C-alpha positions in Angstrom: 30.7 90.4 78.0 33.0 88.5 75.6 34.7 85.1 75.9 38.0 86.9 76.4 36.8 88.0 79.9 36.2 84.5 81.1 39.8 83.4 81.7 40.4 81.3 78.6 43.7 81.0 76.7 44.3 82.6 73.3 44.3 79.2 71.7 40.7 78.5 72.9 39.6 82.0 72.0 40.9 81.5 68.5 38.8 78.3 68.2 35.7 80.1 69.7 36.0 82.9 67.1 36.4 80.3 64.3 33.1 78.7 65.5 31.5 82.1 65.2 30.6 82.2 68.9 30.6 85.9 69.4 29.3 86.3 72.9 28.8 83.8 75.7 25.4 82.5 76.6 24.1 83.2 80.2 25.1 79.7 81.4 28.6 80.1 79.9 29.1 83.4 81.6 28.6 81.8 85.0 29.8 78.3 84.5 33.1 78.8 82.8 34.9 80.9 85.4 33.5 78.7 88.2 34.7 75.5 86.6 38.2 77.0 86.0 38.5 77.6 89.7 37.7 73.9 90.4 34.2 74.5 91.8 31.4 71.9 91.4 28.5 73.2 89.2 24.8 72.4 88.8 23.6 74.0 85.6 19.9 74.0 84.8 19.2 75.2 81.2 17.2 74.0 78.3 18.6 72.2 75.3 20.3 74.6 72.9 21.4 77.1 75.6 25.1 76.6 75.2 25.6 74.0 77.9 28.2 71.9 76.0 30.7 74.7 75.5 30.1 75.6 79.2 32.0 72.6 80.3 34.1 71.8 77.2 36.0 75.1 77.2 37.1 75.0 80.9 37.9 71.3 80.8 40.2 71.8 77.8 41.8 74.8 79.6 42.4 72.9 82.8 43.9 69.8 81.1 46.0 72.0 78.9 47.7 73.5 81.9 48.7 70.0 83.3 52.3 69.1 82.7 52.4 65.4 83.8 50.6 63.0 81.5 48.2 60.4 83.0 48.9 56.7 82.9 47.8 55.2 79.7 44.1 54.2 79.6 43.5 56.3 82.7 41.2 59.1 81.5 41.4 62.5 83.2 37.9 63.7 82.4 34.7 61.7 81.9 31.6 63.1 80.2 28.5 60.8 80.7 25.6 61.2 78.2 22.4 59.3 77.5 22.6 58.8 73.7 25.0 58.1 70.9 23.9 61.3 69.1 24.7 63.5 72.1 28.1 61.7 72.5 29.0 62.6 68.9 27.9 66.2 69.4 30.0 66.6 72.6 33.0 64.9 70.8 32.6 67.2 67.8 32.6 70.2 70.1 35.8 69.0 71.9 37.6 68.6 68.6 36.5 71.9 67.2 37.3 74.0 70.4 40.5 72.2 71.0 41.9 72.6 67.5 44.6 75.2 68.3 45.8 74.0 71.7 49.6 73.8 71.8 49.4 70.7 74.0 47.0 68.4 72.3 44.2 66.9 74.4 42.9 63.6 73.0 39.1 62.9 73.3 37.0 60.0 72.3 33.3 59.2 72.2 32.2 55.6 73.0 28.8 54.0 72.9 27.0 50.8 72.0 25.5 49.8 68.7 28.9 49.6 67.0 31.9 47.3 67.4 33.7 47.6 70.7 37.1 46.5 69.4 38.0 49.8 67.5 37.0 51.7 70.6 39.2 49.6 72.8 42.2 50.3 70.5 41.3 54.1 70.2 41.4 54.5 74.0 45.2 54.6 74.0 46.2 58.0 75.3 42.7 59.4 75.7 42.4 62.4 78.1 38.7 63.1 77.9 36.2 60.2 77.4 32.6 60.9 76.3 30.5 57.8 77.0 27.1 56.2 77.4 26.9 54.2 80.7 26.4 50.7 79.2 29.3 50.8 76.8 31.6 52.4 79.4 31.0 49.5 81.8 31.8 47.1 79.0 35.1 48.8 78.3 36.0 48.9 82.0 35.1 45.2 82.3 37.5 44.5 79.4 40.3 46.5 81.1 40.3 48.9 78.1 40.1 51.9 80.4 40.2 53.0 84.0 38.3 55.7 86.0 40.7 55.8 88.9 42.5 58.9 87.7 39.3 60.9 86.7 39.7 64.5 87.9 36.5 65.9 86.3 33.1 64.2 85.9 30.4 65.7 83.8 26.8 64.4 83.7 25.2 65.9 80.6 21.4 65.8 80.2 21.3 64.2 83.6 17.5 64.5 83.9 17.0 62.2 80.8 19.7 59.7 82.0 17.8 59.1 85.3 14.4 59.0 83.7 15.5 56.5 81.0 16.6 53.8 83.4 20.3 54.4 83.5 20.3 54.8 87.3 21.7 51.3 88.1 24.4 51.6 85.5 25.3 55.1 86.7 25.5 53.9 90.3 28.1 51.3 89.2 30.1 54.0 87.3 30.1 56.3 90.3 31.5 53.6 92.5 34.5 53.4 90.3 35.4 57.1 90.4 37.7 58.8 92.9 35.9 60.5 95.8 38.1 63.6 95.3 37.1 65.1 92.0 35.3 68.0 90.4 31.7 67.2 89.4 29.7 69.2 86.8 26.0 68.3 86.4 24.0 69.8 83.5 20.3 69.3 83.0 17.3 70.7 81.2 15.1 70.4 84.3 15.5 69.9 88.0 13.4 66.8 88.8 12.9 65.2 92.2 15.1 62.3 91.1 17.8 64.7 90.1 17.6 66.7 93.3 18.2 63.5 95.3 21.0 62.4 92.9 22.9 65.7 92.9 22.8 66.0 96.7 25.2 63.0 97.0 27.4 64.0 94.1 28.1 67.7 94.4 30.1 69.6 97.1 29.0 73.1 97.7 28.1 73.6 94.1 27.4 76.8 92.2 23.8 76.4 91.1 23.0 78.1 87.8 19.4 78.3 86.6 18.7 79.9 83.2 15.2 81.1 82.7 13.3 79.6 79.8 11.9 82.9 78.4 13.4 82.0 75.1 11.3 78.9 74.6 9.4 78.0 71.4 7.3 80.8 70.0 3.9 79.0 70.1 2.3 81.9 68.3 4.2 80.8 65.1 2.8 77.3 65.3 -0.6 76.5 64.0 -2.0 73.6 66.0 -4.6 71.2 64.9 -6.0 68.2 66.8 -7.7 65.4 64.9 -10.0 63.5 67.2 -9.8 60.0 65.9 -10.3 56.4 66.9 -6.9 54.7 67.7 -7.3 52.1 64.9 -7.8 54.9 62.4 -4.6 56.9 63.2 -2.5 55.1 60.6 -4.9 55.7 57.7 -5.4 59.3 58.8 -1.6 59.9 59.0 -1.2 58.5 55.4 -4.1 60.7 54.3 -2.6 63.9 55.7 0.8 63.1 54.2 -0.7 62.5 50.7 -3.1 65.5 50.8 -0.4 68.1 51.8 2.7 69.1 50.1 5.0 69.3 53.1 8.6 68.6 52.0 9.5 67.3 55.4 7.4 65.9 58.2 8.6 64.8 61.7 6.3 62.2 63.3 6.6 61.4 67.0 5.7 58.1 68.6 6.1 57.1 72.2 7.8 53.8 71.7 10.3 52.0 69.5 7.8 49.4 68.5 5.2 52.0 67.4 7.8 53.9 65.4 8.8 50.8 63.4 5.1 49.9 62.8 4.3 53.4 61.5 7.2 53.3 59.1 6.3 49.8 57.9 2.7 51.0 57.0 3.9 54.2 55.4 6.3 52.4 53.1 3.7 49.8 52.3 1.5 52.7 51.0 4.3 54.3 48.9 5.4 56.9 51.4 9.2 57.3 51.9 9.9 57.1 55.6 12.5 56.0 58.1 12.5 55.5 61.9 15.2 56.8 64.3 15.3 55.3 67.7 17.6 53.5 70.2 17.4 50.1 68.6 18.7 51.3 65.3 22.4 50.9 64.5 24.5 54.1 64.8 25.2 54.2 61.0 21.5 53.9 60.1 20.5 56.6 62.6 23.2 58.9 61.2 22.2 58.2 57.6 18.4 58.8 58.3 19.1 62.0 60.1 21.4 63.3 57.4 18.9 62.4 54.7 16.1 64.1 56.6 18.1 67.3 57.2 19.1 67.5 53.6 15.6 67.0 52.3 16.2 63.6 50.7 13.9 61.9 53.2 10.2 62.9 53.4 9.1 61.5 56.7 11.2 60.8 59.8 9.5 58.9 62.7 11.2 59.5 66.0 10.9 58.8 69.7 11.4 61.7 72.2 15.0 60.7 73.0 16.2 60.6 69.5 14.6 64.0 68.6 17.3 65.8 70.6 19.6 65.6 67.7 17.1 67.0 65.2 17.5 70.7 64.6 16.1 71.9 61.3 15.5 75.7 60.9 12.5 75.5 58.5 10.8 72.3 59.4 7.2 72.8 58.2 5.2 70.2 60.1 5.4 68.0 63.2 2.8 65.3 63.8 2.2 63.7 67.2 1.0 60.2 66.3 0.9 59.5 70.1 1.0 62.1 72.9 3.9 62.2 75.3 3.3 61.9 79.0 4.6 65.3 79.9 3.2 68.7 78.6 6.9 69.9 78.5 7.8 67.1 76.1 4.8 68.0 74.0 6.0 71.6 73.8 9.6 70.4 73.0 8.2 68.2 70.2 6.1 70.9 68.5 9.0 73.4 69.1 10.9 71.6 66.3 8.8 73.7 63.9 8.0 77.4 64.0 11.6 78.4 64.2 13.6 81.4 62.9 10.4 83.5 62.7 9.1 81.0 60.1 5.5 79.6 60.7 5.0 75.9 61.3 2.2 73.4 61.7 1.7 71.0 64.6 -0.8 68.2 64.3 -1.9 65.8 67.1 -3.8 62.6 66.5 -5.9 62.2 69.6 -7.8 59.1 70.4 -10.8 59.1 72.9 -8.5 57.6 75.5 -6.0 60.5 75.1 -8.6 63.3 75.0 -8.4 64.1 78.8 -4.6 64.1 78.7 -4.6 66.4 75.7 -6.8 68.9 77.5 -4.2 68.9 80.3 -1.4 69.5 77.8 -3.4 72.5 76.3 -4.0 74.0 79.7 -0.4 73.8 80.6 0.6 75.2 77.3 -1.9 78.0 77.4 -2.9 77.3 73.8 -6.0 75.6 72.4 -5.6 73.5 69.2 -8.2 73.7 66.4 -10.3 70.5 66.8 -11.2 68.4 63.7 -13.4 65.3 63.7 -11.1 62.8 62.1 -13.7 60.1 62.2 -15.8 62.2 59.8 -13.1 62.3 57.1 -13.4 59.9 54.2 -10.0 58.1 54.4 -10.7 55.7 51.5 
């Protein structure tokens, strides 16, 4: 099947070809035709499965066919996302795929961490708004935009949005939307929270579930677990970084505070490192990510949420300074390495308190990491 069989205009097909999208992903094959007919959609597919184009292409097509413009500052389509990085990614996709439309569709990404005034000015004439919940509510409170004319609502990464405490903000946003609209909900997993949420949002939706058979190739990832006292994790991390010649290392922590503390200690010991998390300004996050991807930055310390924008083909090593709560999140973390048929290394620093949880992770994963007694290593 090709994109030309999905009901898209020649202008969109030209942009698709320019982006070197040769054949639609499974979710795109089902979602695009359904969205074009106005149907609600619930799409369950992992990150990197083509979800963004699944809704961007049909939304651009639908808005392109509308003759009457909306009232100024009354957006026609709203895409809700949990992070600034994802907002930028969706906006970039909208711009790239809408490049050749004869009737221009204006889109804008808005999020916190940057000045609100330029965003208020830029909202003039916007058709598609990509937003994080908090900043959207600020803009609405300032009368910079209105949701009363929204025809299409998209919740992207809805599972993460609910799990990360956006529920109250999302409830406020939903109360401002027209009852009559098309709703598209995309998620990596179908959690119990999401099931309850979507039952109130969607009307007779097409449910698309893409199997995860193309997940990380764990056979390419050499896993090692250092059993170590909690207070020795910092010295062991610095020891490993100095003893190995990895050009890039991605370190995971479970909190913003821990990420900053780890970076502080690394820098104090002469190791170039930067943290990327929700408390950093957008410009600092972008700079750190660009430097890490280009190889200028040796160590990047990230929380799970921020790791969604990190996609490096030949990342040699991932280190779990702290274990995530979910085995799925652990697999997602170590799946940042071992890509493109290139082997990678995943290291876990496991304290005695985490040992039982790590056994659960290994059982769910179906792989056993090589154990090393970290307390026996001379870290001096």
